[in-house]
C-alpha positions, 0 to 999 in steps of 0.5 A: 655282026663282026667276030669277037676276039678275046685274050685270056690272061690271068693274075698269076700262073696255074690258075685255070686259064686253060679251063676257062678258055675251054668254057669260053670256046664252048660258050661262043663256039669260038676258035682257039689259039695259044700263041706260045706253048712253053713245055707240056708239048706231049699234051699241050693246052690246045689239046686240053681245050680240044678235049674239053669242048663238045661243039664241032664248030670250033677250030684249033690253030697251031702255036706260033712257038712250041718250047720244050721247057715248062718255064717263062717263055723267054727262058724256055726259048733261050734253052731251045736256042730261039728268040721270041719275036713280037712280029712273028705273032699273026692272028689266025684268019677266021670269020669265027669268034676267037679265044686267044690264051696267053702264057702265065700272067701279064708281066711274063717276059717273052724276050729281053724287051717284051712281056705278055702284055705287049703281045696283047697290045700288039694284037689289039683285042680285049682281055678276059682276066682270070682271077683265082681266089687265094690269100693275096689275090686282091692285090694281084687282081688289082695290079693286073687291072691297073696295068691293063688300064694304064696300057689302054687295053680293053677289059671285057670282064673278069672270071673268078674261080676257086672257092667262092669268096664274096668279100674278095670278089665284091671288093674287086668288082666295086673298086675296079668297075670291071664286069664279072663274066662268071664265078666257078667253084673249082672241081677236080676232074674237069669234064666236058659236061662241066665245061658245057654247064659253065659255058651256059652261064657265060653264054647268058652273060655274053648276051648282055655285052 
């Protein structure tokens, strides 16, 4: 069986992509790669995922770009005096499954020409979309799914987090026909035990894919 590759993106920023990435890494005992780290270099998303994962199989690959300012990558790169080049991103060489975590949402700019969605298209791997339940999230989720479909980017499924909102979630799934890979009620102080518990559900769902 060939290794799985998934790109984790979200309907907005600060909605739990890193925690969900840790869940997927643990569920698949996959490797992890964050192509762009924008800010928080002293405790990067790679380090956060590594701290939440219990298995010893997963490997963590270095970022292609490490930018100092917690801002849109195009602006953070400008402040650092560099330009993000799409050609610079090379998928890590591994025979293991791989989780790739994006920066922000799909339409976040990398430079004057390219967006995160262009990076996803260039890597050629399916997307796991993270949706957080809040007022307006239906609009943001449907727009994100529409953009992915317009670019012919495969959607492996959507993961909801936050307070369960059945009316919102059922509408999104019925309208888009996208598979739900998990539904997690957000808690403070995420621990390895919580990640392991959530990963068991995702692992069960992945057996059907």
